[in-house]
MARBA-3410 file (N, C-alpha, C, O; in Angstrom, 1 decimal):
257
0.8,-1.2,0.0,0.0,0.0,0.0,0.9,1.3,0.0,1.9,1.3,0.7 ~ 0.5,2.3,-0.7,1.2,3.5,-0.7,0.9,4.3,0.6,0.0,3.9,1.3 ~ 1.7,5.4,0.8,1.5,6.2,2.0,0.0,6.6,2.1,-0.6,6.5,3.2 ~ -0.6,7.0,1.0,-2.0,7.4,1.0,-2.5,6.7,-0.3,-1.9,6.8,-1.4 ~ -3.7,6.0,-0.2,-4.2,5.3,-1.4,-5.7,5.5,-1.4,-6.4,5.2,-0.4
-6.3,5.9,-2.5,-7.7,6.0,-2.7,-8.2,4.9,-3.6,-7.7,4.8,-4.7 ~ -9.1,4.1,-3.1,-9.7,3.0,-3.9,-11.1,3.3,-4.3,-11.9,3.6,-3.5 ~ -11.3,3.4,-5.6,-12.7,3.7,-6.1,-13.5,2.4,-6.2,-13.0,1.4,-6.8 ~ -14.7,2.4,-5.7,-15.6,1.3,-5.8,-16.5,1.5,-7.0,-17.0,0.5,-7.6 ~ -16.7,2.7,-7.4,-17.3,3.1,-8.7,-17.0,4.5,-9.1,-16.4,5.2,-8.3
-17.3,4.9,-10.3,-16.9,6.2,-10.8,-18.2,7.0,-11.2,-18.6,7.0,-12.4 ~ -18.9,7.6,-10.2,-20.1,8.3,-10.6,-19.8,9.4,-11.5,-18.7,10.0,-11.5 ~ -20.8,9.8,-12.3,-20.7,10.9,-13.3,-21.2,12.2,-12.6,-22.5,12.3,-12.5 ~ -20.4,13.1,-12.3,-20.8,14.3,-11.7,-20.7,15.5,-12.6,-19.9,15.5,-13.6 ~ -21.6,16.5,-12.4,-21.5,17.7,-13.1,-20.7,18.8,-12.3,-19.7,19.3,-12.7
-21.3,19.1,-11.1,-20.5,20.0,-10.2,-21.1,19.8,-8.8,-21.9,20.6,-8.3 ~ -20.6,18.7,-8.1,-21.1,18.4,-6.8,-20.5,19.3,-5.7,-19.5,20.0,-5.9 ~ -21.2,19.3,-4.6,-20.7,20.0,-3.4,-20.0,18.9,-2.5,-20.6,17.9,-2.3 ~ -18.8,19.2,-2.0,-18.1,18.3,-1.1,-18.4,18.7,0.4,-18.3,19.9,0.7 ~ -18.9,17.8,1.2,-19.1,18.0,2.6,-18.2,17.1,3.4,-18.2,15.9,3.3
-17.4,17.7,4.3,-16.5,17.0,5.1,-17.1,16.9,6.6,-17.4,17.9,7.2 ~ -17.1,15.6,7.1,-17.6,15.4,8.4,-16.7,14.4,9.2,-17.2,13.4,9.7 ~ -15.4,14.7,9.3,-14.5,13.8,10.0,-14.6,14.1,11.5,-15.1,15.2,11.9 ~ -14.1,13.2,12.3,-14.2,13.4,13.8,-13.5,14.7,14.3,-12.4,15.0,13.8 ~ -14.1,15.4,15.2,-13.6,16.6,15.8,-14.2,16.9,17.1,-14.7,16.0,17.8
-14.2,18.1,17.5,-14.8,18.5,18.8,-16.2,18.1,19.0,-17.1,18.5,18.1 ~ -16.5,17.3,20.0,-17.9,16.8,20.2,-18.5,15.9,19.2,-19.6,15.6,19.2 ~ -17.6,15.5,18.2,-18.1,14.7,17.1,-19.2,15.4,16.3,-20.0,14.7,15.7 ~ -19.3,16.7,16.4,-20.5,17.4,15.8,-20.6,17.2,14.3,-21.6,16.8,13.8 ~ -19.5,17.4,13.6,-19.5,17.3,12.2,-19.7,15.8,11.7,-20.4,15.6,10.8
-19.1,14.9,12.4,-19.2,13.5,12.1,-20.7,13.0,12.3,-21.2,12.3,11.4 ~ -21.3,13.4,13.4,-22.7,13.0,13.6,-23.6,13.6,12.5,-24.5,12.9,12.0 ~ -23.4,14.9,12.2,-24.2,15.5,11.1,-24.0,14.8,9.8,-25.0,14.6,9.1 ~ -22.8,14.6,9.4,-22.5,14.0,8.1,-23.1,12.6,8.0,-23.6,12.2,7.0 ~ -22.9,11.8,9.0,-23.4,10.4,9.0,-24.9,10.4,9.0,-25.5,9.5,8.4
-25.6,11.3,9.6,-27.0,11.4,9.5,-27.5,11.7,8.1,-28.4,11.2,7.6 ~ -26.7,12.6,7.4,-27.0,12.9,6.0,-26.9,11.7,5.2,-27.8,11.4,4.4 ~ -25.9,10.9,5.3,-25.6,9.7,4.6,-26.8,8.7,4.8,-27.3,8.1,3.8 ~ -27.2,8.5,6.0,-28.2,7.6,6.4,-29.6,8.0,5.8,-30.2,7.2,5.2 ~ -29.9,9.2,6.0,-31.3,9.7,5.5,-31.4,9.8,4.0,-32.4,9.6,3.4
-30.3,10.2,3.4,-30.3,10.4,1.9,-30.0,9.1,1.2,-30.1,9.0,0.0 ~ -29.6,8.1,2.0,-29.3,6.8,1.4,-28.1,7.0,0.4,-28.2,6.4,-0.7 ~ -27.2,7.8,0.8,-26.0,8.0,-0.1,-25.2,6.7,-0.2,-25.2,5.9,0.6 ~ -24.5,6.6,-1.3,-23.8,5.4,-1.7,-22.3,5.6,-1.7,-21.8,6.6,-2.2 ~ -21.6,4.7,-1.0,-20.1,4.8,-1.0,-19.5,4.5,-2.3,-19.9,3.6,-3.0
-18.6,5.4,-2.7,-17.9,5.2,-4.0,-16.4,5.2,-4.0,-15.7,4.8,-4.9 ~ -15.8,5.6,-2.8,-14.4,5.5,-2.7,-13.9,5.4,-1.2,-14.7,5.9,-0.3 ~ -12.8,4.8,-1.0,-12.2,4.7,0.3,-10.8,5.2,0.3,-10.0,4.9,-0.6 ~ -10.4,5.9,1.4,-9.0,6.4,1.5,-8.3,5.6,2.6,-8.8,5.6,3.8 ~ -7.2,5.0,2.3,-6.4,4.3,3.3,-5.0,5.0,3.4,-4.5,5.5,2.4
-4.4,4.9,4.6,-3.1,5.6,4.8,-2.4,5.1,6.0,-3.0,4.7,7.0 ~ -1.0,5.1,5.8,-0.2,4.8,7.0,-0.3,5.8,8.0,0.2,5.6,9.2 ~ -0.8,7.0,7.7,-0.9,8.1,8.6,-2.2,8.1,9.4,-2.5,9.1,10.2 ~ -3.0,7.1,9.3,-4.2,6.9,10.2,-3.7,6.0,11.3,-2.8,5.2,11.1 ~ -4.4,6.0,12.4,-4.0,5.1,13.6,-3.8,3.7,13.2,-4.6,3.2,12.4
-2.8,3.0,13.7,-2.6,1.6,13.3,-3.5,0.6,14.0,-3.1,-0.1,15.0 ~ -4.7,0.5,13.5,-5.7,-0.4,14.1,-6.8,-0.8,13.2,-7.0,-0.2,12.1 ~ -7.5,-1.8,13.6,-8.7,-2.2,12.9,-9.9,-2.1,13.9,-9.6,-2.2,15.1 ~ -11.1,-1.9,13.4,-12.2,-1.8,14.3,-13.1,-3.1,14.1,-13.3,-3.6,13.0 ~ -13.5,-3.6,15.2,-14.4,-4.8,15.2,-15.8,-4.4,15.0,-16.3,-3.5,15.7
-16.4,-4.9,13.9,-17.8,-4.5,13.6,-18.8,-5.4,14.3,-18.5,-6.4,14.9 ~ -20.1,-5.1,14.1,-21.2,-5.8,14.7,-21.2,-7.3,14.4,-21.6,-8.1,15.2 ~ -20.8,-7.6,13.2,-20.8,-9.0,12.8,-19.5,-9.8,13.2,-19.2,-10.9,12.8 ~ -18.7,-9.0,14.0,-17.4,-9.6,14.5,-16.3,-9.7,13.5,-15.2,-10.3,13.8 ~ -16.5,-9.1,12.3,-15.4,-9.0,11.4,-14.6,-7.7,11.6,-15.2,-6.8,12.3
-13.4,-7.6,11.1,-12.6,-6.4,11.3,-12.6,-5.5,10.1,-12.8,-5.9,9.0 ~ -12.4,-4.2,10.4,-12.3,-3.2,9.3,-11.1,-2.3,9.5,-11.0,-1.7,10.6 ~ -10.2,-2.2,8.6,-9.1,-1.3,8.7,-9.6,0.2,8.7,-10.4,0.5,7.9 ~ -9.1,0.9,9.6,-9.6,2.3,9.7,-9.3,3.1,8.4,-8.2,2.9,7.8 ~ -10.2,3.9,8.0,-10.1,4.6,6.7,-11.0,5.9,6.7,-11.6,6.2,7.7
-11.0,6.5,5.6,-11.9,7.6,5.3,-12.8,7.1,4.1,-12.3,6.4,3.3 ~ -14.0,7.5,4.1,-14.9,7.1,3.0,-15.7,8.2,2.4,-16.0,9.2,3.0 ~ -15.8,8.1,1.1,-16.5,9.1,0.3,-17.9,8.5,-0.2,-17.9,7.4,-0.8 ~ -19.0,9.2,0.0,-20.3,8.8,-0.4,-20.8,9.9,-1.4,-20.4,11.0,-1.3 ~ -21.8,9.4,-2.2,-22.4,10.4,-3.1,-23.9,10.3,-3.1,-24.5,9.2,-2.8
-24.5,11.4,-3.4,-26.0,11.4,-3.5,-26.3,12.4,-4.7,-25.8,13.5,-4.7 ~ -27.1,11.9,-5.6,-27.5,12.8,-6.8,-29.0,12.8,-6.9,-29.7,11.7,-6.9 ~ -29.6,14.0,-7.0,-31.0,14.2,-7.3,-31.1,14.9,-8.6,-31.0,16.2,-8.6 ~ -31.2,14.2,-9.7,-31.2,14.8,-11.0,-32.3,15.8,-11.2,-32.2,16.8,-11.9 ~ -33.5,15.5,-10.6,-34.7,16.3,-10.8,-34.5,17.7,-10.3,-35.0,18.7,-10.8
-33.7,17.8,-9.2,-33.4,19.1,-8.6,-32.0,19.6,-8.8,-31.6,20.7,-8.3 ~ -31.3,18.9,-9.6,-29.9,19.3,-10.0,-29.0,19.4,-8.7,-28.3,20.4,-8.6 ~ -29.2,18.5,-7.8,-28.4,18.4,-6.6,-27.4,17.3,-6.6,-27.8,16.1,-6.9 ~ -26.2,17.6,-6.3,-25.1,16.5,-6.2,-24.3,16.8,-4.9,-23.8,17.9,-4.7 ~ -24.1,15.8,-4.1,-23.3,15.9,-2.9,-22.3,14.8,-2.9,-22.6,13.6,-3.3
-21.1,15.1,-2.4,-20.1,14.1,-2.0,-19.9,14.3,-0.5,-19.6,15.5,-0.1 ~ -20.0,13.3,0.3,-19.9,13.4,1.8,-18.7,12.6,2.2,-18.6,11.4,2.0 ~ -17.8,13.2,2.9,-16.6,12.5,3.4,-16.7,12.3,4.9,-16.9,13.2,5.7 ~ -16.6,11.0,5.3,-16.6,10.7,6.8,-15.4,9.8,7.0,-14.6,9.4,6.1 ~ -15.1,9.5,8.3,-14.0,8.6,8.6,-13.9,8.3,10.1,-14.7,8.8,10.9
-13.1,7.3,10.4,-12.9,6.9,11.7,-12.0,7.8,12.5,-12.3,8.1,13.7 ~ -11.0,8.4,11.9,-10.1,9.3,12.5,-9.6,10.3,11.5,-9.9,10.2,10.3 ~ -8.9,11.3,12.0,-8.1,12.2,11.1,-6.7,11.7,11.1,-6.3,10.9,11.9 ~ -5.9,12.3,10.3,-4.4,12.0,10.2,-3.8,12.3,11.6,-4.2,13.2,12.3 ~ -2.7,11.5,11.9,-2.2,11.6,13.3,-1.0,12.6,13.5,-0.6,12.8,14.6
-0.5,13.2,12.4,0.6,14.1,12.5,0.3,15.4,11.6,-0.5,15.3,10.7 ~ 0.8,16.5,12.0,0.6,17.7,11.2,0.9,17.6,9.7,0.2,18.0,8.9 ~ 2.1,17.0,9.4,2.5,16.9,8.0,1.6,15.9,7.2,1.3,16.1,6.1 ~ 1.1,14.8,7.9,0.2,13.9,7.3,-1.2,14.5,7.1,-2.0,14.1,6.2 ~ -1.6,15.5,7.9,-2.8,16.2,7.7,-2.8,16.9,6.4,-3.7,16.9,5.6
-1.6,17.6,6.1,-1.5,18.3,4.8,-1.5,17.3,3.6,-2.1,17.5,2.6 ~ -0.8,16.1,3.8,-0.7,15.2,2.7,-2.1,14.6,2.4,-2.4,14.5,1.2 ~ -2.8,14.1,3.4,-4.1,13.5,3.1,-5.1,14.6,2.6,-5.9,14.3,1.7 ~ -5.0,15.8,3.1,-5.9,16.9,2.5,-5.6,17.1,1.0,-6.5,17.3,0.3 ~ -4.3,17.0,0.6,-4.0,17.1,-0.8,-4.7,16.0,-1.6,-5.2,16.3,-2.7
-4.7,14.8,-1.1,-5.4,13.7,-1.8,-6.9,13.9,-1.9,-7.5,13.6,-2.9 ~ -7.5,14.4,-0.8,-8.9,14.7,-0.8,-9.2,15.8,-1.9,-10.2,15.7,-2.6 ~ -8.4,16.8,-1.9,-8.6,17.9,-2.9,-8.4,17.4,-4.3,-9.0,17.8,-5.3 ~ -7.5,16.4,-4.5,-7.3,15.8,-5.8,-8.6,15.1,-6.3,-9.0,15.3,-7.4 ~ -9.2,14.4,-5.4,-10.5,13.7,-5.7,-11.5,14.7,-6.0,-12.3,14.6,-7.0
-11.6,15.8,-5.2,-12.6,16.9,-5.4,-12.4,17.5,-6.8,-13.4,17.7,-7.5 ~ -11.2,17.7,-7.2,-11.0,18.3,-8.5,-11.4,17.3,-9.6,-12.0,17.7,-10.6 ~ -11.1,16.1,-9.5,-11.4,15.1,-10.5,-13.0,15.0,-10.6,-13.5,14.7,-11.7 ~ -13.7,15.3,-9.5,-15.2,15.2,-9.5,-15.8,16.5,-9.9,-17.0,16.6,-9.9 ~ -15.0,17.5,-10.2,-15.5,18.9,-10.6,-16.2,19.6,-9.5,-17.1,20.4,-9.7
-15.7,19.4,-8.2,-16.2,20.1,-7.1,-15.8,21.6,-7.2,-14.7,21.9,-7.5 ~ -16.7,22.5,-6.9,-16.4,23.9,-6.9,-16.5,24.5,-5.4,-15.8,25.5,-5.1 ~ -17.3,23.9,-4.6,-17.5,24.5,-3.2,-17.4,23.3,-2.2,-17.9,22.2,-2.5 ~ -16.8,23.6,-1.1,-16.6,22.7,0.0,-17.2,23.2,1.3,-17.0,24.4,1.6 ~ -17.9,22.4,2.0,-18.4,22.7,3.3,-17.7,21.7,4.3,-17.8,20.5,4.2
-17.0,22.3,5.3,-16.4,21.5,6.3,-17.3,21.7,7.6,-17.7,22.8,7.9 ~ -17.5,20.6,8.3,-18.4,20.6,9.5,-17.6,20.3,10.7,-16.8,19.4,10.7 ~ -17.9,21.0,11.8,-17.2,20.7,13.1,-17.9,21.3,14.2,-19.0,21.8,14.1 ~ -17.2,21.3,15.4,-17.8,21.9,16.6,-16.9,23.0,17.1,-15.7,23.0,16.8 ~ -17.5,24.0,17.7,-16.8,25.1,18.3,-16.9,24.9,19.8,-18.0,25.3,20.4
-15.8,24.5,20.5,-15.9,24.3,21.9,-15.8,25.6,22.7,-14.9,26.3,22.6 ~ -16.9,25.8,23.5,-16.9,27.0,24.3,-16.7,26.8,25.8,-16.4,27.7,26.5 ~ -16.8,25.5,26.2,-16.7,25.2,27.6,-17.9,25.6,28.4,-17.9,25.5,29.7 ~ -18.9,26.1,27.8,-20.2,26.5,28.5,-21.3,25.6,27.9,-21.3,25.1,26.8 ~ -22.4,25.6,28.7,-23.6,24.8,28.3,-24.7,25.8,27.8,-25.0,26.8,28.4
-25.2,25.4,26.6,-26.2,26.2,26.0,-27.4,25.4,25.5,-27.2,24.3,25.0 ~ -28.6,25.9,25.7,-29.8,25.1,25.3,-30.1,25.3,23.8,-30.7,24.4,23.2 ~ -29.6,26.4,23.2,-29.9,26.6,21.8,-28.6,26.9,21.1,-28.2,28.1,20.9 ~ -27.9,25.9,20.7,-26.5,26.0,20.1,-26.6,26.9,18.8,-27.4,26.7,18.0 ~ -25.7,27.8,18.7,-25.6,28.6,17.5,-24.6,27.9,16.5,-23.9,26.9,16.9
-24.7,28.3,15.3,-23.8,27.8,14.3,-22.8,28.9,13.8,-23.3,29.9,13.3 ~ -21.5,28.7,14.1,-20.5,29.7,13.7,-19.9,29.4,12.4,-20.0,28.2,11.9 ~ -19.3,30.3,11.7,-18.8,30.1,10.4,-17.5,30.8,10.1,-17.1,31.8,10.8 ~ -16.8,30.3,9.1,-15.6,31.0,8.5,-15.7,30.6,7.0,-16.1,29.5,6.7 ~ -15.2,31.5,6.1,-15.3,31.3,4.7,-14.1,31.7,4.0,-13.2,32.3,4.6
-14.0,31.4,2.7,-12.8,31.8,1.9,-13.0,33.1,1.2,-12.1,33.5,0.5 ~ -14.1,33.8,1.4,-14.3,35.1,0.8,-15.4,35.9,1.6,-16.2,35.4,2.3 ~ -15.3,37.2,1.4,-16.2,38.1,2.1,-17.6,37.9,1.5,-18.6,38.0,2.2 ~ -17.7,37.6,0.2,-19.0,37.4,-0.4,-19.7,36.2,0.2,-20.9,36.2,0.5 ~ -18.9,35.1,0.5,-19.5,34.0,1.2,-20.0,34.3,2.6,-20.9,33.7,3.1
-19.2,35.2,3.3,-19.6,35.6,4.6,-21.1,36.2,4.6,-21.9,35.8,5.4 ~ -21.3,37.1,3.7,-22.6,37.7,3.5,-23.7,36.7,3.2,-24.8,36.7,3.6 ~ -23.3,35.7,2.3,-24.3,34.7,1.9,-24.7,33.8,3.1,-25.8,33.5,3.3 ~ -23.7,33.4,3.9,-23.9,32.6,5.1,-24.7,33.3,6.2,-25.5,32.7,6.9 ~ -24.5,34.6,6.3,-25.2,35.4,7.3,-26.7,35.3,7.1,-27.5,35.4,8.0
-27.1,35.2,5.8,-28.6,35.1,5.5,-29.2,33.8,6.1,-30.4,33.8,6.3 ~ -28.4,32.8,6.4,-28.9,31.6,7.0,-28.7,31.5,8.5,-28.9,30.5,9.1 ~ -28.3,32.6,9.1,-28.2,32.7,10.5,-26.8,32.3,11.0,-26.6,32.1,12.3 ~ -25.8,32.1,10.2,-24.5,31.7,10.6,-23.9,32.9,11.3,-23.9,34.0,10.8 ~ -23.2,32.6,12.4,-22.6,33.7,13.2,-21.1,33.7,12.9,-20.4,32.7,12.8
-20.5,34.9,12.8,-19.1,35.1,12.5,-18.4,35.8,13.7,-18.9,36.9,14.1 ~ -17.3,35.3,14.2,-16.6,35.8,15.4,-15.5,36.8,15.0,-15.2,37.7,15.8 ~ -14.9,36.7,13.8,-13.9,37.6,13.4,-12.5,37.2,13.9,-11.6,38.0,13.7 ~ -12.4,36.1,14.6,-11.0,35.6,15.1,-11.1,34.1,15.4,-12.2,33.5,15.4 ~ -9.9,33.6,15.7,-9.8,32.2,16.0,-9.1,31.3,15.0,-8.5,31.9,14.0
-9.0,30.0,15.3,-8.3,29.1,14.4,-9.1,27.9,14.2,-10.0,27.5,15.0 ~ -8.9,27.2,13.0,-9.6,26.0,12.7,-8.5,24.9,12.4,-7.8,25.0,11.5 ~ -8.5,23.9,13.3,-7.4,22.9,13.1,-7.9,21.7,12.4,-9.1,21.4,12.3 ~ -7.0,20.9,11.8,-7.3,19.7,11.2,-7.9,19.9,9.8,-7.7,20.9,9.1 ~ -8.6,18.8,9.3,-9.1,18.8,8.0,-10.1,19.9,7.7,-10.1,20.4,6.6
-10.9,20.3,8.7,-11.9,21.3,8.5,-11.3,22.6,8.1,-11.9,23.4,7.4 ~ -10.1,22.9,8.7,-9.4,24.1,8.3,-8.6,24.0,7.0,-8.6,24.9,6.2 ~ -7.8,22.9,7.0,-6.9,22.7,5.8,-7.7,22.6,4.5,-7.2,23.1,3.5 ~ -8.8,22.0,4.5,-9.6,21.9,3.2,-9.9,23.2,2.7,-10.0,23.4,1.5 ~ -10.2,24.2,3.6,-10.5,25.5,3.2,-9.2,26.3,2.7,-9.2,26.8,1.7
-8.2,26.2,3.6,-7.0,26.9,3.3,-6.2,26.4,2.1,-5.9,27.2,1.2 ~ -6.1,25.1,2.0,-5.4,24.5,0.8,-6.3,24.6,-0.4,-5.8,24.7,-1.5 ~ -7.6,24.5,-0.1,-8.6,24.5,-1.2,-8.5,25.9,-1.9,-8.7,26.0,-3.1 ~ -8.3,27.0,-1.1,-8.3,28.3,-1.7,-7.2,28.4,-2.8,-7.3,29.0,-3.8 ~ -6.0,27.7,-2.5,-4.9,27.8,-3.4,-5.2,27.1,-4.7,-4.5,27.3,-5.7
-6.2,26.2,-4.7,-6.6,25.5,-5.9,-7.9,26.1,-6.6,-8.3,25.7,-7.6 ~ -8.4,27.2,-6.0,-9.6,27.8,-6.5,-10.9,27.4,-6.0,-12.0,27.7,-6.6 ~ -11.0,26.6,-5.0,-12.2,26.1,-4.4,-12.8,27.2,-3.5,-12.1,28.0,-2.8 ~ -14.1,27.3,-3.5,-14.9,28.1,-2.5,-15.0,27.2,-1.3,-15.1,26.0,-1.4 ~ -15.0,27.8,-0.1,-15.1,27.0,1.1,-15.8,27.7,2.2,-15.6,28.9,2.4
-16.5,26.9,3.0,-17.2,27.4,4.2,-17.0,26.3,5.3,-17.3,25.1,5.1 ~ -16.6,26.8,6.5,-16.6,25.9,7.6,-17.8,26.3,8.5,-17.9,27.5,8.9 ~ -18.6,25.3,8.9,-19.7,25.5,9.8,-19.5,24.8,11.1,-19.2,23.6,11.0 ~ -19.5,25.5,12.2,-19.2,24.9,13.5,-20.3,25.1,14.5,-20.7,26.2,14.8 ~ -20.8,23.9,14.9,-21.9,24.0,15.9,-21.3,24.3,17.3,-20.3,23.7,17.7
-22.0,25.2,18.0,-21.6,25.5,19.4,-21.8,24.3,20.3,-22.8,23.7,20.3 ~ -20.7,24.0,21.0,-20.7,22.8,21.9,-19.9,23.1,23.1,-18.9,23.8,23.1 ~ -20.2,22.4,24.2,-19.4,22.4,25.4,-18.0,22.0,25.2,-17.0,22.6,25.6 ~ -17.9,20.9,24.4,-16.5,20.4,24.0,-16.1,19.1,24.8,-15.1,18.5,24.4 ~ -16.9,18.7,25.8,-16.5,17.6,26.6,-17.5,16.4,26.5,-17.3,15.4,27.2
-18.4,16.5,25.6,-19.4,15.4,25.4,-19.6,15.2,23.9,-19.4,16.1,23.1 ~ -20.1,14.1,23.5,-20.6,13.8,22.2,-21.9,14.6,22.0,-22.9,14.2,22.6 ~ -21.9,15.6,21.1,-23.0,16.5,21.1,-23.9,16.4,19.9,-23.7,17.1,18.8 ~ -24.9,15.6,20.0,-25.9,15.5,18.9,-26.8,16.7,18.8,-27.3,17.0,17.7 ~ -27.0,17.4,19.9,-27.8,18.6,19.8,-27.2,19.7,19.0,-27.9,20.3,18.2
-25.9,19.8,19.1,-25.2,20.8,18.3,-25.2,20.3,16.8,-25.3,21.1,15.9 ~ -25.0,19.0,16.6,-25.0,18.4,15.3,-26.4,18.7,14.6,-26.4,19.0,13.4 ~ -27.4,18.6,15.3,-28.8,18.8,14.8,-28.9,20.3,14.3,-29.4,20.6,13.3 ~ -28.4,21.2,15.2,-28.5,22.7,14.9,-27.7,22.9,13.6,-28.1,23.7,12.7 ~ -26.5,22.3,13.5,-25.6,22.5,12.4,-26.3,22.0,11.1,-26.3,22.6,10.1
-26.9,20.8,11.2,-27.5,20.2,10.0,-28.7,21.0,9.6,-29.0,21.0,8.4 ~ -29.5,21.6,10.5,-30.6,22.4,10.1,-30.2,23.6,9.2,-30.9,24.0,8.3 ~ -29.1,24.2,9.6,-28.6,25.3,8.8,-28.0,24.8,7.5,-28.3,25.4,6.5 ~ -27.3,23.7,7.5,-26.7,23.2,6.3,-27.7,22.8,5.2,-27.6,23.1,4.0 ~ -28.8,22.2,5.7,-29.8,21.8,4.7,-30.6,23.0,4.1,-31.0,22.9,3.0
-30.7,24.0,4.9,-31.3,25.3,4.3,-30.3,25.9,3.2,-30.8,26.3,2.2 ~ -29.0,25.9,3.5,-28.1,26.4,2.6,-28.1,25.6,1.3,-28.1,26.2,0.2 ~ -28.1,24.3,1.4,-28.1,23.4,0.3,-29.5,23.2,-0.4,-29.6,22.7,-1.5 ~ -30.5,23.7,0.3,-31.9,23.6,-0.2,-32.3,22.1,-0.5,-32.8,21.8,-1.5 ~ -32.1,21.3,0.6,-32.5,19.9,0.5,-33.3,19.6,1.8,-33.1,20.3,2.8
-34.1,18.6,1.7,-34.9,18.1,2.9,-34.3,16.8,3.4,-34.1,15.9,2.7 ~ -34.2,16.7,4.7,-33.7,15.5,5.4,-34.5,15.3,6.6,-34.8,16.2,7.4 ~ -35.0,14.1,6.8,-35.7,13.7,8.0,-34.8,13.8,9.3,-33.7,13.2,9.3 ~ -35.2,14.6,10.2,-34.4,14.9,11.4,-34.9,14.1,12.6,-34.3,14.3,13.7 ~ -35.8,13.1,12.5,-36.3,12.4,13.6,-35.3,11.7,14.4,-35.3,11.9,15.7
-34.4,11.0,13.8,-33.4,10.2,14.6,-32.4,11.1,15.2,-32.0,10.9,16.4 ~ -31.9,12.1,14.5,-30.9,13.0,15.2,-31.6,13.8,16.3,-30.9,14.2,17.2 ~ -32.9,14.1,16.2,-33.6,14.8,17.2,-33.7,14.0,18.5,-33.6,14.5,19.6 ~ -33.8,12.7,18.3,-33.8,11.7,19.5,-32.5,11.8,20.2,-32.4,11.8,21.4 ~ -31.4,11.7,19.4,-30.1,11.8,19.9,-29.8,13.1,20.6,-29.1,13.2,21.6
-30.4,14.2,20.0,-30.2,15.5,20.6,-30.9,15.6,22.0,-30.3,16.3,22.9 ~ -32.0,14.9,22.2,-32.6,14.9,23.5,-31.8,14.2,24.5,-31.8,14.6,25.7 ~ -31.1,13.1,24.1,-30.2,12.4,25.0,-29.0,13.4,25.4,-28.6,13.4,26.5 ~ -28.5,14.1,24.4,-27.5,15.1,24.7,-28.0,16.1,25.7,-27.2,16.5,26.6 ~ -29.2,16.6,25.5,-29.8,17.6,26.4,-29.8,17.1,27.8,-29.6,17.8,28.8
-30.2,15.8,28.0,-30.2,15.2,29.3,-28.8,15.2,30.0,-28.7,15.6,31.2 ~ -27.8,14.9,29.2,-26.4,14.9,29.7,-26.0,16.4,30.1,-25.4,16.6,31.1 ~ -26.4,17.3,29.2,-26.1,18.7,29.5,-26.8,19.2,30.8,-26.2,19.9,31.6 ~ -28.1,18.8,30.9,-28.8,19.2,32.1,-28.1,18.6,33.4,-28.0,19.3,34.4 ~ -27.7,17.4,33.3,-27.1,16.7,34.4,-25.7,17.4,34.7,-25.4,17.6,35.9
-25.0,17.8,33.7,-23.7,18.5,33.9,-24.0,19.8,34.5,-23.2,20.3,35.4 ~ -25.0,20.5,34.0,-25.4,21.8,34.6,-25.7,21.8,36.0,-25.3,22.6,36.8 ~ -26.5,20.8,36.4,-26.8,20.6,37.9,-25.6,20.3,38.7,-25.5,20.8,39.8 ~ -24.7,19.5,38.2,-23.5,19.2,38.9,-22.6,20.5,39.1,-22.1,20.7,40.2 ~ -22.6,21.3,38.1,-21.8,22.5,38.2,-22.4,23.5,39.2,-21.7,24.1,40.0
-23.8,23.5,39.2,-24.5,24.4,40.1,-24.2,23.9,41.6,-24.0,24.7,42.5 ~ -24.2,22.6,41.8,-24.0,22.1,43.1,-22.5,22.4,43.5,-22.3,22.7,44.7 ~ -21.6,22.3,42.6,-20.2,22.6,42.9,-20.1,24.1,43.3,-19.4,24.4,44.3 ~ -20.8,25.0,42.6,-20.7,26.4,42.9,-21.3,26.7,44.3,-20.8,27.4,45.1 ~ -22.5,26.0,44.6,-23.1,26.2,45.9,-22.2,25.7,47.0,-22.1,26.3,48.1
-21.5,24.6,46.8,-20.6,24.0,47.8,-19.5,25.0,48.0,-19.1,25.2,49.2 ~ -18.9,25.6,47.0,-17.8,26.5,47.1,-18.3,27.8,47.8,-17.6,28.3,48.7 ~ -19.5,28.2,47.5,-20.1,29.4,48.2,-20.2,29.2,49.7,-20.0,30.0,50.5 ~ -20.7,27.9,50.1,-20.9,27.6,51.5,-19.5,27.6,52.2,-19.4,28.0,53.3 ~ -18.5,27.0,51.5,-17.2,26.9,52.1,-16.6,28.3,52.3,-16.0,28.6,53.3
-16.8,29.2,51.3,-16.3,30.6,51.4,-17.0,31.3,52.6,-16.4,32.1,53.3 ~ -18.3,31.1,52.7,-19.1,31.7,53.8,-18.6,31.3,55.1,-18.4,32.0,56.1 ~ -18.4,29.9,55.2,-18.0,29.4,56.5,-16.6,29.9,56.9,-16.4,30.3,58.0 ~ -15.7,30.0,55.9,-14.3,30.5,56.2,-14.4,32.0,56.6,-13.6,32.4,57.4 ~ -15.3,32.7,56.0,-15.3,34.2,56.3,-15.9,34.4,57.7,-15.6,35.4,58.3
-16.8,33.5,58.1,-17.4,33.6,59.4,-16.6,33.0,60.6,-16.9,33.2,61.7 ~ -15.6,32.2,60.2,-14.9,31.4,61.2,-13.8,32.3,61.8,-13.0,32.8,61.0 ~ -13.7,32.5,63.1,-12.6,33.4,63.7,-11.2,32.8,63.4,-11.1,31.6,63.4 ~ -10.3,33.7,63.2,-8.9,33.2,63.0,-8.0,33.9,64.0,-8.4,35.0,64.4 ~ -7.0,33.3,64.4,-6.1,33.8,65.4,-4.7,33.9,64.9,-4.2,33.0,64.2
-4.0,35.0,65.1,-2.7,35.2,64.7,-1.8,35.3,66.0,-2.1,36.1,66.9 ~ -0.7,34.5,66.0,0.2,34.5,67.2,1.4,35.4,66.9,2.3,35.6,67.7
END
């Protein structure tokens, strides 16, 4: 096997698809959203990426067979509405900074071969705080795209960094002439956040003008909400305990010899 190798299972005929990246990241927000799209759209896998720069392991599947970790490309075409999507998911991202660049190059090679013009990368924006209504933050490759995304409620912070594939696909994609948008669901950062993934997906489907059944991801979002509520109560109890301790210490006489 080469350092990076893409194996095609079939060669779909594309006109100008949109590439959506949903590799693992903060809160698995992008991964959850992308996998839900694949499931609901019944997208079909057409290529697999294998590399020495992915973790050295196989995953045991439900049928007890093993699968070498990889990245996978799926496609969905709706000819009647002139909609074409390529969705990238995976078990892991590349394990070193230089291999992140290398694998991103291969992904962009595939995108060019398929005549992709615009890329959406999906991820989470960890805030360390708990929110009931996660916002969707964004970054783009042009000012025109900023204004376009604002129409869909995407929030822009004006600073920060995007690490890994979600950032490199935009930065390296710019050098090749791709338009790019990173959409990041607001998340605490310490839990698997389906609630943030749902918020992200609702914005993305509006942008793409497609309909996807949200029933299953909404169920997962409710489970996330339960976890967040439990976390919130725990934090409140910790704060109350600290306040009681501080009050006790302030009221307790001290003696200096």
